[in-house]
Residue, then its C-alpha position, 0 to 999 in steps of 0.5 A: m215702270s222698273w226694268e232689268i236685263r239679265r243673261a239668259a240660256w236657251d236651254a233654261d230660258g228658252d220658253v220665255l225667250a221664244a214666247i217674246r219672239r213668237e208674239v213679235f215676229i211670227d205673230e205681228q210681223r208674219v214671219a215663217e216659223s221655218l225661218e224664225w227657228d233656224g237651229l242656231d238659238d243653242q249656240a248663242s248668248h241670249w238676253l231678257a229684258f223685264a219690266d215690272g217683272e214681266p218678260a218685255g224683250t230680248l235679243r241674241l249674239l252669235p259665235d260670229g259676231h252676228i247680233g239678231r232676234v232683237a225683239v221688244r213686246r209692243p207694251w214697252r216700246g218707246r221706252g229704251i229697252g231695246r237700247a239698253l238690250m243692245r248696249t248690254a250685248l255690245a258690252s259683252a261683245r267687247a269684254t269676250g274679245f269680238h272685234e266687230v259685230h253685225l246684224n241685218a237691220q230691217v230698213d225702218a230701224l236703221g236710225f236705231y242702230e246708226r245711233l248706237g254707231f253702226t253703219a249700213f253697207g250694200p244694197e237692201f235685200d229682202d229677208a222673211g218679206i221685209p226689206h233689210r240692210v247689213m250693218r256693222l260695228t267695229l268694237a276694237p281695231r285688229q292688229l296684224g300678227r296679233h289677232a287671229g279668226r277669220f271674219a267675212v268682209s263687206d269692205r275690201a278696199a278698208i281691210a286691204l288698206d288696213l293690212v297694208r298700213q300694219s304691214r312691215v316687211q312685205l306684201r304679196i297680191l294675186s289679182s285678176v286686174l287690181e280692181p280700181a275701187v280696191y287697189d286703185r286709190d291715193e290712200f292704198a298707194a300711198a301705203v304701199s309706197g310707205l312699205a316699199r321705202r321702209h327698208r332695204n328688204s322691204e318687198v311688194r310683189l303684184l301678180l296680175l291675170d290680166g294686165r291689159q285694163i291697167a296698161q290702157r287706163g293706167h293705175r296708181l300701183l303701175a305708177l309706184h312700180r315706175r318710180l321704185p321698180s325693185a321695190v314694186q315688181i309686177r308680173r303676169l300670170e299665164l293660167p287658165p281662170n279655172e286654175v287660179p280659184e282665188a284672189f287674195l292679199i298676204a301681208d308680212q306672212s301672218g294676214l290674208l285677205c281672200h275672195d273667190l274670183r267669181e264671188p267677190e262679195s265671198a271675201w274673208a280676212d284673218y289678220h294672224n294665221r301663220p301656217l294658212a298665209e305660209s301655204y298662200r305664199l308658197q303657192f304665190d311664190d311658185w306662180w310667181q316663178r312661173s311668171s314673166p313681166d307683162p310686155e303690155l305694161r312693158e310698153l307702157l314704160l317705155 
């Protein structure tokens, strides 16, 4: 068998691409046509694999870094075509400047994607009656103040840590309770400590909606505040929850990590968006001026 992979276009090759996907997903896996044809194909980059001159497989890459519709026809499975399609798409994503790609993998294909470097996140979920998991692959590290573009975040702890480690001067965090899974970690506290000690203009401000939980159980950032009270400041914002829709982190007036307080899974980040970061900073600073040290935290410090 001889095979090759080439770039395809939906307007020119749509019939061939659709035929492969119909055979694999609709006919074989019983995926509903309304789910398969989602209206996104004309926005995507596509690749076609040919085996002995016949169309054998395909996949697509969406502008947000989502790889999907990975399909190899039954006669040509187990011959490396799917792996070659993925490696071709990943090489293109790297060359185009993608920092990360992601996909929804069928659970029985997790090993295939893990061998390509992907990591699974979150629980299983149903997609078209088939169990899936989200998988991600980092292609190149983002740099604070350089790489712009909003992206969805599945691991807030990792992105928060990365933003703090890259910060040079300022860190502002608005949080309900400084969630332990994100902020009460040794590596995160060490990064904040390093930022606070970097030079005399370093500034870390933490604004909480509820200080009772960390007052009762303790927190690494609270302990850091005790050691460096002028560099690591904590206050409580007394506002009704509906007036503060988002929790957010601002790094050096350029980077952002945000999520809806009611939907933590909605998190997104941007490593370089000064206008938007400035609007968040202005809101934060206004709330900071209207806030005060939390009496419960003060009692803990006595």
